[in-house]
Backbone and ligand atoms as CSV (ligand in chain L), in Angstrom:
chain,resi,resn,atom,element,x,y,z
A,1,MET,N,N,128.422,86.923,104.569
A,1,MET,CA,C,127.500,87.949,105.076
A,1,MET,C,C,126.070,87.418,104.998
A,2,SER,N,N,125.298,87.605,106.084
A,2,SER,CA,C,123.935,87.065,106.057
A,2,SER,C,C,123.001,88.003,105.300
A,3,GLU,N,N,121.905,87.415,104.821
A,3,GLU,CA,C,120.894,88.180,104.074
A,3,GLU,C,C,120.169,89.156,105.001
A,4,PRO,N,N,119.870,90.374,104.543
A,4,PRO,CA,C,119.007,91.242,105.348
A,4,PRO,C,C,117.613,90.620,105.435
A,5,VAL,N,N,116.906,90.887,106.543
A,5,VAL,CA,C,115.550,90.344,106.666
A,5,VAL,C,C,114.681,90.939,105.551
A,6,ASN,N,N,113.931,90.084,104.915
A,6,ASN,CA,C,113.081,90.520,103.803
A,6,ASN,C,C,111.742,90.987,104.365
A,7,ASN,N,N,111.597,92.299,104.521
A,7,ASN,CA,C,110.382,92.835,105.141
A,7,ASN,C,C,109.316,93.233,104.137
A,8,THR,N,N,109.458,92.804,102.887
A,8,THR,CA,C,108.396,93.087,101.920
A,8,THR,C,C,107.192,92.204,102.243
A,9,ILE,N,N,106.068,92.559,101.634
A,9,ILE,CA,C,104.845,91.784,101.840
A,9,ILE,C,C,105.055,90.324,101.392
A,10,PHE,N,N,105.878,90.129,100.363
A,10,PHE,CA,C,106.103,88.758,99.881
A,10,PHE,C,C,107.025,87.985,100.833
A,11,GLY,N,N,107.945,88.701,101.491
A,11,GLY,CA,C,108.754,88.053,102.524
A,11,GLY,C,C,107.856,87.546,103.646
A,12,LYS,N,N,106.870,88.357,103.999
A,12,LYS,CA,C,105.933,87.971,105.063
A,12,LYS,C,C,105.069,86.788,104.620
A,13,ILE,N,N,104.721,86.747,103.355
A,13,ILE,CA,C,103.947,85.609,102.829
A,13,ILE,C,C,104.796,84.341,102.881
A,14,ILE,N,N,106.068,84.438,102.480
A,14,ILE,CA,C,106.959,83.260,102.519
A,14,ILE,C,C,107.065,82.728,103.950
A,15,ARG,N,N,107.170,83.639,104.920
A,15,ARG,CA,C,107.326,83.214,106.319
A,15,ARG,C,C,105.992,82.810,106.966
A,16,GLY,N,N,104.895,82.933,106.225
A,16,GLY,CA,C,103.594,82.530,106.752
A,16,GLY,C,C,102.975,83.561,107.675
A,17,GLU,N,N,103.543,84.776,107.693
A,17,GLU,CA,C,103.010,85.835,108.573
A,17,GLU,C,C,101.754,86.468,107.978
A,18,ILE,N,N,101.617,86.330,106.656
A,18,ILE,CA,C,100.435,86.830,105.939
A,18,ILE,C,C,99.941,85.666,105.081
A,19,PRO,N,N,98.632,85.400,105.074
A,19,PRO,CA,C,98.136,84.264,104.295
A,19,PRO,C,C,98.155,84.545,102.785
A,20,CYS,N,N,98.134,83.491,102.005
A,20,CYS,CA,C,98.007,83.648,100.551
A,20,CYS,C,C,97.219,82.463,100.024
A,21,ASP,N,N,96.683,82.639,98.825
A,21,ASP,CA,C,95.955,81.561,98.139
A,21,ASP,C,C,96.978,80.824,97.278
A,22,LYS,N,N,97.582,79.795,97.881
A,22,LYS,CA,C,98.720,79.107,97.269
A,22,LYS,C,C,98.291,78.211,96.106
A,23,VAL,N,N,99.066,78.250,95.041
A,23,VAL,CA,C,98.806,77.422,93.862
A,23,VAL,C,C,99.860,76.324,93.756
A,24,PHE,N,N,101.090,76.638,94.139
A,24,PHE,CA,C,102.196,75.677,94.045
A,24,PHE,C,C,103.314,76.136,94.968
A,25,GLU,N,N,104.026,75.168,95.552
A,25,GLU,CA,C,105.202,75.516,96.350
A,25,GLU,C,C,106.175,74.360,96.340
A,26,ASP,N,N,107.460,74.680,96.228
A,26,ASP,CA,C,108.503,73.699,96.499
A,26,ASP,C,C,109.611,74.424,97.264
A,27,GLU,N,N,110.800,73.830,97.320
A,27,GLU,CA,C,111.838,74.458,98.159
A,27,GLU,C,C,112.366,75.769,97.560
A,28,ASP,N,N,112.166,75.961,96.264
A,28,ASP,CA,C,112.738,77.138,95.586
A,28,ASP,C,C,111.749,78.277,95.373
A,29,VAL,N,N,110.505,77.930,95.032
A,29,VAL,CA,C,109.541,78.951,94.615
A,29,VAL,C,C,108.183,78.757,95.279
A,30,LEU,N,N,107.442,79.861,95.333
A,30,LEU,CA,C,106.057,79.833,95.818
A,30,LEU,C,C,105.194,80.542,94.776
A,31,ALA,N,N,104.069,79.928,94.425
A,31,ALA,CA,C,103.123,80.539,93.481
A,31,ALA,C,C,101.795,80.729,94.194
A,32,PHE,N,N,101.229,81.931,94.084
A,32,PHE,CA,C,99.960,82.230,94.773
A,32,PHE,C,C,99.183,83.253,93.955
A,33,ARG,N,N,97.871,83.319,94.211
A,33,ARG,CA,C,97.007,84.215,93.429
A,33,ARG,C,C,97.211,85.671,93.835
A,34,ASP,N,N,97.263,86.537,92.809
A,34,ASP,CA,C,97.424,87.978,93.041
A,34,ASP,C,C,96.155,88.514,93.714
A,35,ILE,N,N,96.349,89.396,94.684
A,35,ILE,CA,C,95.219,89.941,95.439
A,35,ILE,C,C,94.385,90.915,94.584
A,36,HIS,N,N,94.980,91.477,93.534
A,36,HIS,CA,C,94.279,92.370,92.614
A,36,HIS,C,C,94.373,91.804,91.201
A,37,PRO,N,N,93.588,90.762,90.910
A,37,PRO,CA,C,93.779,90.062,89.634
A,37,PRO,C,C,93.498,90.939,88.412
A,38,ALA,N,N,94.392,90.845,87.429
A,38,ALA,CA,C,94.254,91.592,86.176
A,38,ALA,C,C,93.574,90.742,85.111
A,39,GLY,N,N,93.132,89.550,85.481
A,39,GLY,CA,C,92.448,88.653,84.556
A,39,GLY,C,C,91.863,87.507,85.348
A,40,PRO,N,N,91.074,86.640,84.685
A,40,PRO,CA,C,90.482,85.494,85.380
A,40,PRO,C,C,91.539,84.630,86.079
A,41,THR,N,N,92.721,84.519,85.472
A,41,THR,CA,C,93.848,83.865,86.141
A,41,THR,C,C,94.950,84.895,86.332
A,42,HIS,N,N,95.405,85.060,87.551
A,42,HIS,CA,C,96.544,85.958,87.827
A,42,HIS,C,C,97.295,85.381,89.019
A,43,VAL,N,N,98.417,84.742,88.702
A,43,VAL,CA,C,99.230,84.070,89.721
A,43,VAL,C,C,100.604,84.733,89.747
A,44,LEU,N,N,101.181,84.841,90.942
A,44,LEU,CA,C,102.536,85.370,91.105
A,44,LEU,C,C,103.466,84.231,91.496
A,45,ILE,N,N,104.664,84.237,90.923
A,45,ILE,CA,C,105.694,83.262,91.314
A,45,ILE,C,C,106.843,84.031,91.930
A,46,ILE,N,N,107.245,83.616,93.125
A,46,ILE,CA,C,108.352,84.308,93.797
A,46,ILE,C,C,109.408,83.294,94.241
A,47,PRO,N,N,110.684,83.718,94.210
A,47,PRO,CA,C,111.737,82.859,94.772
A,47,PRO,C,C,111.692,82.939,96.296
A,48,LYS,N,N,112.034,81.838,96.970
A,48,LYS,CA,C,111.883,81.769,98.424
A,48,LYS,C,C,113.178,81.971,99.199
A,49,LYS,N,N,114.302,81.561,98.609
A,49,LYS,CA,C,115.515,81.448,99.434
A,49,LYS,C,C,116.251,82.756,99.600
A,50,ARG,N,N,116.572,83.399,98.484
A,50,ARG,CA,C,117.415,84.591,98.544
A,50,ARG,C,C,116.544,85.795,98.247
A,51,HIS,N,N,116.757,86.892,98.963
A,51,HIS,CA,C,115.969,88.088,98.684
A,51,HIS,C,C,116.579,88.826,97.500
A,52,ILE,N,N,115.867,88.794,96.365
A,52,ILE,CA,C,116.287,89.487,95.144
A,52,ILE,C,C,115.252,90.586,94.932
A,53,PRO,N,N,115.578,91.856,95.216
A,53,PRO,CA,C,114.559,92.911,95.135
A,53,PRO,C,C,113.990,93.090,93.720
A,54,THR,N,N,114.875,93.198,92.718
A,54,THR,CA,C,114.396,93.389,91.337
A,54,THR,C,C,115.188,92.454,90.436
A,55,ILE,N,N,114.760,92.309,89.199
A,55,ILE,CA,C,115.499,91.459,88.251
A,55,ILE,C,C,116.902,92.025,88.040
A,56,ASN,N,N,117.094,93.325,88.267
A,56,ASN,CA,C,118.436,93.920,88.157
A,56,ASN,C,C,119.405,93.334,89.179
A,57,ASP,N,N,118.872,92.800,90.260
A,57,ASP,CA,C,119.711,92.290,91.347
A,57,ASP,C,C,120.045,90.805,91.195
A,58,ALA,N,N,119.479,90.158,90.167
A,58,ALA,CA,C,119.785,88.741,89.942
A,58,ALA,C,C,121.204,88.626,89.383
A,59,THR,N,N,121.881,87.547,89.743
A,59,THR,CA,C,123.255,87.334,89.278
A,59,THR,C,C,123.335,85.965,88.606
A,60,ALA,N,N,124.523,85.658,88.102
A,60,ALA,CA,C,124.737,84.353,87.459
A,60,ALA,C,C,124.390,83.214,88.422
A,61,GLU,N,N,124.557,83.453,89.707
A,61,GLU,CA,C,124.198,82.442,90.727
A,61,GLU,C,C,122.716,82.089,90.675
A,62,ASP,N,N,121.904,83.014,90.184
A,62,ASP,CA,C,120.446,82.828,90.175
A,62,ASP,C,C,119.935,82.219,88.864
A,63,GLN,N,N,120.863,81.837,87.984
A,63,GLN,CA,C,120.451,81.361,86.654
A,63,GLN,C,C,119.458,80.194,86.738
A,64,ALA,N,N,119.771,79.206,87.555
A,64,ALA,CA,C,118.887,78.038,87.661
A,64,ALA,C,C,117.536,78.442,88.259
A,65,LEU,N,N,117.572,79.336,89.233
A,65,LEU,CA,C,116.341,79.793,89.883
A,65,LEU,C,C,115.427,80.520,88.888
A,66,LEU,N,N,116.033,81.349,88.044
A,66,LEU,CA,C,115.235,82.085,87.052
A,66,LEU,C,C,114.616,81.115,86.047
A,67,GLY,N,N,115.379,80.095,85.651
A,67,GLY,CA,C,114.833,79.065,84.757
A,67,GLY,C,C,113.698,78.312,85.436
A,68,LYS,N,N,113.866,78.040,86.710
A,68,LYS,CA,C,112.833,77.346,87.486
A,68,LYS,C,C,111.552,78.166,87.528
A,69,MET,N,N,111.692,79.484,87.667
A,69,MET,CA,C,110.500,80.347,87.697
A,69,MET,C,C,109.739,80.240,86.368
A,70,LEU,N,N,110.468,80.225,85.251
A,70,LEU,CA,C,109.803,80.117,83.940
A,70,LEU,C,C,109.123,78.760,83.766
A,71,LEU,N,N,109.826,77.692,84.141
A,71,LEU,CA,C,109.237,76.353,83.989
A,71,LEU,C,C,108.036,76.185,84.921
A,72,THR,N,N,108.117,76.768,86.109
A,72,THR,CA,C,106.986,76.708,87.040
A,72,THR,C,C,105.806,77.480,86.475
A,73,ALA,N,N,106.083,78.618,85.830
A,73,ALA,CA,C,105.004,79.411,85.231
A,73,ALA,C,C,104.264,78.585,84.174
A,74,ALA,N,N,105.007,77.881,83.336
A,74,ALA,CA,C,104.365,77.058,82.300
A,74,ALA,C,C,103.545,75.940,82.942
A,75,GLU,N,N,104.047,75.374,84.026
A,75,GLU,CA,C,103.320,74.308,84.725
A,75,GLU,C,C,102.043,74.861,85.365
A,76,VAL,N,N,102.142,76.039,85.973
A,76,VAL,CA,C,100.959,76.674,86.571
A,76,VAL,C,C,99.940,76.968,85.467
A,77,ALA,N,N,100.395,77.468,84.326
A,77,ALA,CA,C,99.482,77.762,83.215
A,77,ALA,C,C,98.740,76.492,82.789
A,78,ARG,N,N,99.459,75.366,82.733
A,78,ARG,CA,C,98.810,74.088,82.399
A,78,ARG,C,C,97.779,73.726,83.453
A,79,SER,N,N,98.155,73.836,84.721
A,79,SER,CA,C,97.218,73.417,85.779
A,79,SER,C,C,96.023,74.361,85.876
A,80,GLU,N,N,96.190,75.609,85.447
A,80,GLU,CA,C,95.077,76.577,85.445
A,80,GLU,C,C,94.228,76.452,84.183
A,81,GLY,N,N,94.698,75.647,83.217
A,81,GLY,CA,C,93.938,75.426,81.976
A,81,GLY,C,C,94.004,76.592,81.000
A,82,ILE,N,N,95.076,77.391,81.083
A,82,ILE,CA,C,95.199,78.539,80.168
A,82,ILE,C,C,96.372,78.371,79.199
A,83,ASP,N,N,97.008,77.201,79.220
A,83,ASP,CA,C,98.203,77.025,78.389
A,83,ASP,C,C,97.871,77.057,76.898
A,84,GLN,N,N,96.727,76.519,76.507
A,84,GLN,CA,C,96.389,76.484,75.077
A,84,GLN,C,C,95.781,77.801,74.601
A,85,SER,N,N,94.935,78.420,75.415
A,85,SER,CA,C,94.364,79.720,75.016
A,85,SER,C,C,95.438,80.798,75.046
A,86,GLY,N,N,96.382,80.684,75.961
A,86,GLY,CA,C,97.509,81.601,76.034
A,86,GLY,C,C,97.468,82.484,77.254
A,87,TYR,N,N,98.594,83.089,77.522
A,87,TYR,CA,C,98.753,83.890,78.747
A,87,TYR,C,C,99.979,84.773,78.588
A,88,ARG,N,N,100.228,85.598,79.574
A,88,ARG,CA,C,101.398,86.471,79.529
A,88,ARG,C,C,102.203,86.345,80.822
A,89,LEU,N,N,103.527,86.300,80.676
A,89,LEU,CA,C,104.441,86.334,81.822
A,89,LEU,C,C,105.054,87.720,81.875
A,90,VAL,N,N,105.012,88.333,83.051
A,90,VAL,CA,C,105.492,89.708,83.208
A,90,VAL,C,C,106.370,89.811,84.459
A,91,ILE,N,N,107.527,90.481,84.297
A,91,ILE,CA,C,108.326,90.892,85.460
A,91,ILE,C,C,108.447,92.413,85.378
A,92,ASN,N,N,107.778,93.093,86.282
A,92,ASN,CA,C,107.884,94.549,86.331
A,92,ASN,C,C,109.170,94.920,87.064
A,93,CYS,N,N,109.860,95.955,86.573
A,93,CYS,CA,C,111.116,96.370,87.199
A,93,CYS,C,C,111.134,97.872,87.448
A,94,ASN,N,N,111.251,98.218,88.737
A,94,ASN,CA,C,111.419,99.621,89.145
A,94,ASN,C,C,110.250,100.509,88.700
A,95,GLN,N,N,110.453,101.797,88.789
A,95,GLN,CA,C,109.337,102.748,88.675
A,95,GLN,C,C,108.628,102.685,87.318
A,96,HIS,N,N,109.383,102.784,86.244
A,96,HIS,CA,C,108.735,102.797,84.927
A,96,HIS,C,C,108.103,101.453,84.572
A,97,GLY,N,N,108.612,100.392,85.177
A,97,GLY,CA,C,108.012,99.078,84.965
A,97,GLY,C,C,106.766,98.865,85.797
A,98,GLY,N,N,106.533,99.753,86.746
A,98,GLY,CA,C,105.339,99.627,87.590
A,98,GLY,C,C,105.519,98.664,88.746
A,99,GLN,N,N,106.765,98.412,89.137
A,99,GLN,CA,C,106.989,97.495,90.262
A,99,GLN,C,C,106.584,98.160,91.564
A,100,THR,N,N,105.809,97.446,92.375
A,100,THR,CA,C,105.367,97.991,93.659
A,100,THR,C,C,105.887,97.169,94.842
A,101,VAL,N,N,106.195,95.905,94.608
A,101,VAL,CA,C,106.723,95.054,95.682
A,101,VAL,C,C,108.155,94.676,95.306
A,102,TYR,N,N,109.095,95.036,96.207
A,102,TYR,CA,C,110.511,94.859,95.887
A,102,TYR,C,C,111.046,93.521,96.389
A,103,HIS,N,N,110.367,92.490,95.922
A,103,HIS,CA,C,110.822,91.102,96.027
A,103,HIS,C,C,110.516,90.521,94.648
A,104,LEU,N,N,111.541,90.077,93.933
A,104,LEU,CA,C,111.358,89.615,92.553
A,104,LEU,C,C,110.122,88.721,92.416
A,105,HIS,N,N,109.298,89.001,91.420
A,105,HIS,CA,C,108.127,88.163,91.169
A,105,HIS,C,C,107.767,88.193,89.693
A,106,MET,N,N,107.198,87.075,89.242
A,106,MET,CA,C,106.735,86.949,87.866
A,106,MET,C,C,105.213,86.815,87.893
A,107,HIS,N,N,104.535,87.626,87.091
A,107,HIS,CA,C,103.078,87.523,86.960
A,107,HIS,C,C,102.743,86.523,85.856
A,108,ILE,N,N,101.747,85.687,86.090
A,108,ILE,CA,C,101.147,84.837,85.048
A,108,ILE,C,C,99.721,85.329,84.916
A,109,ILE,N,N,99.413,85.912,83.762
A,109,ILE,CA,C,98.076,86.500,83.577
A,109,ILE,C,C,97.432,85.863,82.364
A,110,GLY,N,N,96.194,85.387,82.521
A,110,GLY,CA,C,95.499,84.759,81.401
A,110,GLY,C,C,94.023,84.609,81.689
A,111,GLY,N,N,93.362,83.869,80.807
A,111,GLY,CA,C,91.918,83.662,80.936
A,111,GLY,C,C,91.114,84.683,80.149
A,112,ARG,N,N,91.797,85.624,79.494
A,112,ARG,CA,C,91.149,86.583,78.594
A,112,ARG,C,C,92.206,87.046,77.590
A,113,ALA,N,N,91.747,87.615,76.472
A,113,ALA,CA,C,92.692,88.147,75.490
A,113,ALA,C,C,93.299,89.437,76.041
A,114,LEU,N,N,94.608,89.529,76.022
A,114,LEU,CA,C,95.308,90.676,76.600
A,114,LEU,C,C,95.737,91.640,75.491
A,115,GLY,N,N,95.633,92.932,75.778
A,115,GLY,CA,C,96.039,93.931,74.798
A,115,GLY,C,C,97.548,94.065,74.697
A,116,TRP,N,N,97.993,94.593,73.564
A,116,TRP,CA,C,99.424,94.866,73.381
A,116,TRP,C,C,99.571,96.114,72.519
A,117,PRO,N,N,100.423,97.068,72.774
A,117,PRO,CA,C,101.387,97.054,73.879
A,117,PRO,C,C,100.735,97.401,75.199
A,118,PRO,N,N,101.404,97.034,76.318
A,118,PRO,CA,C,100.835,97.378,77.629
A,118,PRO,C,C,100.838,98.896,77.824
A,119,GLY,N,N,99.973,99.384,78.663
A,119,GLY,CA,C,99.854,100.823,78.894
A,119,GLY,C,C,101.020,101.394,79.657
L,1,DGP,P1,P,104.153,94.609,90.825
L,1,DGP,O1,O,103.360,95.790,90.417
L,1,DGP,O2,O,104.788,93.910,89.641
L,1,DGP,O3,O,105.151,94.907,91.915
L,1,DGP,O4,O,103.095,93.584,91.394
L,1,DGP,C1,C,102.808,93.388,92.737
L,1,DGP,C2,C,101.542,92.582,92.812
L,1,DGP,O5,O,101.419,92.066,94.117
L,1,DGP,C3,C,100.269,93.372,92.526
L,1,DGP,O6,O,99.647,92.883,91.339
L,1,DGP,C4,C,99.378,93.126,93.735
L,1,DGP,C5,C,100.050,91.979,94.432
L,1,DGP,N1,N,99.973,92.013,95.880
L,1,DGP,C6,C,100.335,93.050,96.683
L,1,DGP,N2,N,100.141,92.728,97.973
L,1,DGP,C7,C,99.662,91.456,97.978
L,1,DGP,C8,C,99.271,90.568,99.035
L,1,DGP,O7,O,99.338,90.857,100.222
L,1,DGP,N3,N,98.819,89.341,98.643
L,1,DGP,C9,C,98.751,88.967,97.324
L,1,DGP,N4,N,98.299,87.744,97.053
L,1,DGP,N5,N,99.111,89.783,96.325
L,1,DGP,C10,C,99.552,91.019,96.650
């Protein structure tokens, strides 16, 4: 069965229909700056191949991809110069998690001290 067309804003970014401020890209993932940054550094990492709406929709097939997203996040943090000061990785899920775009994405937020617990 073929994948449904991914009509989320991030699907459009992957297809180049909407521009983004790209930080990193390979065949599996795309990293770009968040349009509403929550800190001096705020980058989103999204998977490119399969449309996974939320982390709830990931399966064992996606294990390597999820690991790739984490390793890419650490690499982006290094290239942004926030790896030593520290940063936060966030995956929002569904309504209570505050998810607004239903294409799986990981936030990398840093460049300032972040409060805990989140609001
Ligand atoms: P979330 O709340 O976890 O679903 O985060 C979605 C993020 O996506 C939010 O921080 C704003 C960002 N965003 C929404 N639309 C765009 C866009 O068109 N371009 C970019 N770069 N970021 C976007």
